[in-house]
VMD Tcl script that draws the C-alpha trace (Angstrom):
set ca {
  {20.20 -37.21 -29.26}
  {21.65 -33.84 -28.29}
  {19.63 -31.28 -26.34}
  {19.84 -27.99 -28.23}
  {17.24 -25.73 -26.61}
  {14.94 -25.18 -23.66}
  {11.95 -22.93 -24.46}
  {9.60 -21.07 -22.15}
  {6.16 -19.76 -23.06}
  {5.62 -16.14 -22.08}
  {3.66 -13.01 -23.03}
  {6.73 -10.91 -24.01}
  {9.75 -12.85 -25.33}
  {12.09 -9.86 -25.65}
  {11.41 -8.68 -22.09}
  {11.89 -12.14 -20.59}
  {15.05 -12.69 -22.65}
  {16.37 -9.35 -21.37}
  {15.76 -10.46 -17.77}
  {17.65 -13.74 -18.25}
  {20.42 -12.03 -20.27}
  {21.06 -9.66 -17.35}
  {20.83 -12.50 -14.83}
  {23.11 -14.95 -16.67}
  {25.35 -12.89 -18.96}
  {24.15 -14.92 -21.97}
  {23.91 -13.11 -25.30}
  {20.73 -12.50 -27.31}
  {20.38 -14.72 -30.37}
  {20.79 -12.67 -33.55}
  {17.34 -13.60 -34.86}
  {15.39 -12.73 -31.70}
  {12.17 -10.84 -32.27}
  {8.83 -10.11 -30.60}
  {7.52 -13.61 -31.37}
  {10.55 -15.62 -30.26}
  {13.73 -14.56 -28.50}
  {16.71 -16.67 -27.58}
  {19.88 -16.52 -25.51}
  {23.13 -18.32 -26.26}
  {26.48 -18.70 -24.59}
  {29.90 -18.26 -26.15}
  {30.37 -20.70 -29.01}
  {26.67 -21.55 -29.22}
  {25.65 -24.60 -27.26}
  {22.32 -24.78 -25.50}
  {19.80 -22.09 -26.43}
  {17.29 -20.76 -23.90}
  {14.27 -19.66 -25.91}
  {11.23 -17.57 -25.06}
  {8.16 -17.87 -27.26}
  {5.15 -15.58 -27.31}
  {1.88 -17.12 -26.19}
  {-0.99 -14.65 -26.40}
  {-3.05 -16.19 -23.60}
  {-0.09 -17.09 -21.38}
  {-1.11 -17.86 -17.83}
  {1.79 -17.80 -15.39}
  {2.28 -20.84 -13.17}
  {0.74 -20.66 -9.70}
  {3.63 -21.92 -7.61}
  {3.90 -23.86 -5.33}
  {0.41 -25.23 -5.93}
  {-2.61 -24.11 -7.79}
  {-4.53 -24.12 -11.00}
  {-1.55 -23.71 -13.38}
  {1.39 -26.07 -12.72}
  {5.00 -24.91 -13.20}
  {5.53 -27.38 -16.10}
  {9.27 -26.68 -16.13}
  {11.83 -24.81 -14.10}
  {15.46 -23.81 -14.54}
  {18.21 -24.31 -11.95}
  {21.24 -22.04 -11.63}
  {24.34 -22.18 -9.45}
  {25.54 -18.93 -7.87}
  {28.54 -17.85 -5.82}
  {26.50 -16.27 -3.01}
  {22.86 -17.19 -2.47}
  {21.75 -14.01 -0.68}
  {23.56 -11.73 -3.13}
  {22.05 -13.59 -6.09}
  {18.52 -13.29 -4.68}
  {19.02 -9.55 -4.13}
  {20.37 -9.04 -7.65}
  {17.63 -11.12 -9.28}
  {14.81 -9.37 -7.41}
  {16.34 -6.04 -8.45}
  {16.04 -7.26 -12.07}
  {12.34 -8.08 -11.63}
  {12.20 -11.59 -10.14}
  {10.04 -12.18 -7.07}
  {10.77 -14.31 -4.03}
  {7.61 -16.22 -3.10}
  {6.95 -16.81 0.60}
  {6.99 -20.62 0.26}
  {10.61 -21.80 0.27}
  {10.96 -25.60 0.60}
  {14.68 -25.58 1.57}
  {15.94 -21.99 1.92}
  {19.08 -23.31 3.60}
  {20.00 -25.17 0.37}
  {18.36 -23.22 -2.46}
  {15.88 -20.45 -3.17}
  {12.93 -20.52 -5.50}
  {12.23 -17.31 -7.40}
  {9.66 -16.39 -10.04}
  {10.83 -14.70 -13.23}
  {8.90 -11.67 -14.55}
  {6.54 -14.00 -16.49}
  {5.88 -16.11 -13.37}
  {8.06 -19.17 -14.15}
  {9.70 -20.64 -11.05}
  {13.47 -21.07 -11.14}
  {15.97 -22.06 -8.47}
  {19.34 -20.73 -7.39}
  {21.71 -22.75 -5.25}
  {25.28 -22.26 -4.06}
  {27.90 -23.27 -6.61}
  {29.27 -26.71 -5.87}
  {33.00 -27.01 -5.60}
  {34.22 -29.47 -8.19}
  {36.32 -32.30 -6.79}
  {35.48 -31.46 -3.19}
}
mol new
graphics top color blue
foreach p $ca { graphics top sphere $p radius 0.5 }
foreach p [lrange $ca 0 end-1] q [lrange $ca 1 end] { graphics top cylinder $p $q radius 0.2 }
display resetview
């Protein structure tokens, strides 16, 4: 098997795709529309998809009635700079941070938790 896509439910696929496009530099998929939007890297590869769910209820992280169900992890060059840039794009930084010295949990504009951590040096 080959993993080809990761999809997130949300109320507005184009808006959430725009957030992640700005955050990651990935390009919108050519067939994105109001019902389903996708992002792809150069040469294709893994697609991050966003599908419209009319009664979408955002996760209540870290605990609560609606579990996170899935989260994305990203490596960044500078943790504090990344958090500042992502919150400027519309992410929120919840008060509960399990290991802020190692990574930060943020919530995307649709409420999905995702993590950023410092880029690991390969071979070190």
